[in-house]
C-alpha positions in Angstrom: -78.8 -30.2 -94.3 -79.1 -33.8 -95.2 -77.0 -37.0 -94.5 -76.4 -36.2 -90.8 -74.7 -39.6 -90.2 -71.9 -39.6 -87.7 -68.3 -40.2 -89.0 -66.2 -39.6 -85.9 -66.6 -40.4 -82.2 -66.9 -37.1 -80.3 -65.8 -36.5 -76.7 -68.5 -37.4 -74.3 -70.3 -35.1 -71.8 -69.3 -31.8 -73.4 -71.8 -29.0 -73.2 -72.5 -27.0 -76.4 -74.6 -23.9 -76.5 -76.0 -23.2 -80.0 -77.2 -19.7 -80.6 -79.3 -19.9 -83.8 -82.7 -18.4 -84.6 -83.6 -20.9 -87.4 -85.7 -23.5 -85.6 -85.1 -26.2 -88.3 -81.3 -25.7 -88.2 -81.4 -25.7 -84.4 -83.4 -29.0 -84.4 -81.0 -30.7 -86.8 -77.9 -29.5 -85.0 -79.4 -30.8 -81.7 -80.2 -34.2 -83.1 -76.8 -34.5 -84.8 -74.7 -33.3 -81.8 -76.6 -35.3 -79.3 -76.1 -38.4 -81.4 -72.4 -37.7 -81.2 -72.6 -37.6 -77.4 -72.7 -33.9 -76.7 -75.2 -32.1 -74.4 -76.8 -29.3 -76.4 -78.7 -26.2 -75.3 -80.4 -23.9 -77.8 -80.7 -20.1 -77.6 -82.7 -18.3 -80.3 -81.9 -14.7 -79.6 -78.5 -12.9 -79.6 -79.4 -10.6 -76.7 -80.2 -13.6 -74.5 -77.0 -15.5 -75.2 -74.6 -13.7 -72.7 -76.9 -14.5 -69.8 -77.2 -18.1 -70.8 -73.4 -18.4 -71.0 -73.0 -16.8 -67.5 -75.7 -19.0 -66.0 -74.3 -22.3 -67.4 -70.9 -21.9 -69.1 -70.7 -24.3 -72.0 -67.5 -26.0 -73.3 -68.1 -24.4 -76.6 -70.5 -21.8 -78.1 -71.8 -22.2 -81.7 -72.9 -18.7 -82.7 -74.8 -17.6 -85.8 -74.0 -14.1 -87.1 -77.5 -13.1 -88.2 -79.6 -13.1 -85.0 -82.6 -11.2 -83.6 -82.0 -8.9 -80.7 -78.2 -8.6 -81.2 -76.1 -9.9 -84.1 -73.5 -12.6 -83.5 -70.5 -10.3 -83.9 -71.7 -8.1 -81.1 -72.5 -11.1 -79.0 -69.1 -12.6 -79.6 -67.4 -9.4 -78.4 -69.6 -9.3 -75.3 -68.8 -12.9 -74.5 -65.1 -12.3 -74.8 -65.3 -10.0 -71.8 -65.9 -13.0 -69.5 -65.9 -16.2 -71.4 -62.6 -18.0 -72.3 -64.0 -21.0 -74.1 -64.0 -21.6 -77.8 -66.5 -19.7 -80.0 -67.4 -21.2 -83.4 -69.4 -18.9 -85.7 -71.9 -19.9 -88.4 -72.2 -17.6 -91.4 -74.1 -17.6 -94.6 -71.9 -14.7 -95.9 -69.2 -15.5 -98.5 -67.0 -12.5 -98.3 -63.5 -12.5 -96.6 -64.3 -9.2 -94.8 -67.1 -10.9 -92.8 -64.8 -13.8 -91.9 -62.0 -11.4 -90.8 -64.5 -9.4 -88.7 -65.6 -12.6 -87.0 -62.0 -13.4 -86.0 -61.5 -9.8 -84.8 -64.6 -10.1 -82.7 -63.1 -13.0 -80.8 -64.3 -16.0 -82.7 -61.9 -19.0 -82.8 -63.2 -20.5 -86.0 -66.2 -20.3 -88.5 -68.3 -22.6 -90.6 -70.2 -21.5 -93.6 -73.8 -22.4 -94.3 -75.1 -24.7 -95.6 -73.5 -26.7 -92.8 -71.6 -29.9 -93.6 -72.0 -32.1 -90.5 -68.6 -33.8 -90.9 -66.8 -30.5 -91.2 -68.7 -29.0 -88.2 -67.8 -32.0 -86.1 -64.1 -31.8 -86.9 -64.1 -28.1 -86.2 -65.8 -28.7 -82.8 -63.4 -31.5 -81.9 -60.3 -29.4 -82.9 -61.5 -26.4 -80.8 -62.3 -28.6 -77.7 -58.9 -30.3 -78.0 -57.1 -26.9 -78.1 -59.0 -25.7 -75.0 -58.3 -28.9 -73.0 -56.1 -29.3 -70.0 -52.6 -27.6 -70.3 -49.7 -30.0 -70.2 -46.7 -28.6 -68.4 -43.5 -28.1 -70.3 -40.1 -26.7 -69.4 -39.5 -25.4 -73.0 -39.8 -21.9 -74.0 -39.1 -20.2 -77.3 -37.6 -16.8 -78.1 -37.7 -14.9 -81.3 -36.5 -11.3 -80.9 -38.8 -9.6 -78.4 -41.3 -12.5 -78.5 -41.2 -15.2 -75.8 -43.5 -18.3 -76.1 -44.0 -20.4 -72.9 -46.0 -23.5 -73.9 -46.4 -24.8 -70.3 -48.5 -21.7 -69.5 -49.8 -21.1 -73.1 -48.4 -17.6 -72.5 -46.8 -15.1 -75.0 -44.8 -12.1 -74.0 -43.5 -9.2 -76.2 -40.8 -7.2 -74.6 -41.6 -9.0 -71.3 -45.2 -7.9 -71.4 -47.9 -10.6 -71.6 -50.2 -10.2 -74.6 -53.6 -11.6 -75.2 -54.0 -14.1 -78.0 -57.0 -16.1 -79.1 -56.7 -19.8 -78.7 -56.2 -20.5 -82.4 -53.6 -17.7 -82.7 -51.6 -19.2 -79.8 -51.8 -22.7 -81.3 -50.5 -21.4 -84.7 -47.7 -19.5 -83.1 -46.6 -22.5 -81.0 -46.6 -24.7 -84.1 -44.2 -22.3 -85.8 -42.2 -22.1 -82.6 -41.7 -25.9 -82.4 -40.1 -25.7 -85.9 -38.3 -22.4 -85.2 -36.0 -21.4 -88.0 -37.6 -23.9 -90.4 -40.6 -23.2 -92.7 -43.9 -24.9 -91.9 -46.0 -25.6 -94.9 -49.3 -23.9 -95.4 -51.0 -27.3 -95.5 -49.7 -28.2 -92.0 -50.5 -24.8 -90.6 -54.0 -25.0 -92.0 -54.7 -28.5 -90.7 -53.5 -27.4 -87.2 -55.7 -24.3 -87.4 -58.9 -25.8 -88.9 -58.6 -29.6 -88.3 -59.2 -30.4 -92.0 -57.1 -30.6 -95.1 -56.2 -27.4 -97.0 -58.4 -27.0 -100.1 -56.2 -24.3 -101.7 -58.9 -21.7 -101.5 -59.7 -21.0 -97.8 -58.1 -17.8 -96.6 -58.6 -18.2 -92.8 -54.9 -19.0 -92.4 -53.9 -15.8 -94.1 -56.3 -13.9 -91.8 -54.9 -15.6 -88.7 -51.3 -14.9 -89.7 -52.2 -11.2 -90.3 -54.0 -10.9 -87.0 -51.1 -12.7 -85.2 -48.5 -10.4 -86.7 -50.5 -7.3 -85.6 -50.8 -8.6 -82.0 -47.1 -9.3 -81.8 -46.2 -5.9 -83.3 -44.7 -7.7 -86.3 -46.8 -6.2 -89.1 -44.2 -4.0 -90.9 -41.7 -5.2 -91.6 -42.4 -8.9 -91.0 -39.3 -9.7 -89.0 -40.3 -12.5 -86.8 -43.1 -14.4 -88.6 -41.8 -14.7 -92.1 -43.6 -15.7 -95.3 -41.6 -18.4 -97.2 -42.8 -18.0 -100.7 -44.2 -21.2 -102.2 -43.9 -23.0 -98.9 -45.6 -21.5 -95.9 -44.5 -19.6 -92.7 -41.5 -19.6 -90.4 -40.8 -18.2 -86.9 -37.4 -16.6 -87.1 -34.6 -18.0 -84.9 -33.5 -15.7 -82.0 -30.2 -15.0 -83.5 -31.8 -12.8 -86.2 -32.3 -10.1 -83.5 
């Protein structure tokens, strides 16, 4: 983990809890994030993390998967029972199954090790921006049984409120703002991850799959449509 020079000015006075058992990684993360203006606390054990979050709720949790006491996936699930802030997972695992499991556990995003500081910083900033103050809006969008209310960041299916992770909601609202028109994979990816699409990352596909399941739109895909060679589209309400 070298070249920890800052490239972007971060938001000031934000509190980050880093749950990481590797002392050298923890030290470097603390130095880097404090240089960027964040307040950083470190927790070295998974089984201690929920109590730390309850005692002093951070603005964002950076959570390693491989931890003593309790693994990061279990910690993430436990945190989601009371913590609404963004969770960014760190993983040394390369397989898509592990990434999908992280999302299903309640993570908002993930970063692979070895950590690239510029990528980590952009992911943190994107997550904090999404979790910032809600701006009221009179607009709402309808696609079949799905109602999206941006002013409340609320989604209803057949008039019943459903729970979405922050990143899932942001992706759905992006599609809603362009309802009836395809949104490119590149634009969706940048909105989701805060970085340019590299043509290989599958996190967008995982998010779309998860979003469809939560909306009851898995088979057939009536409301969130795949536009081959372009991206994704939220169907206009008249397709009902």
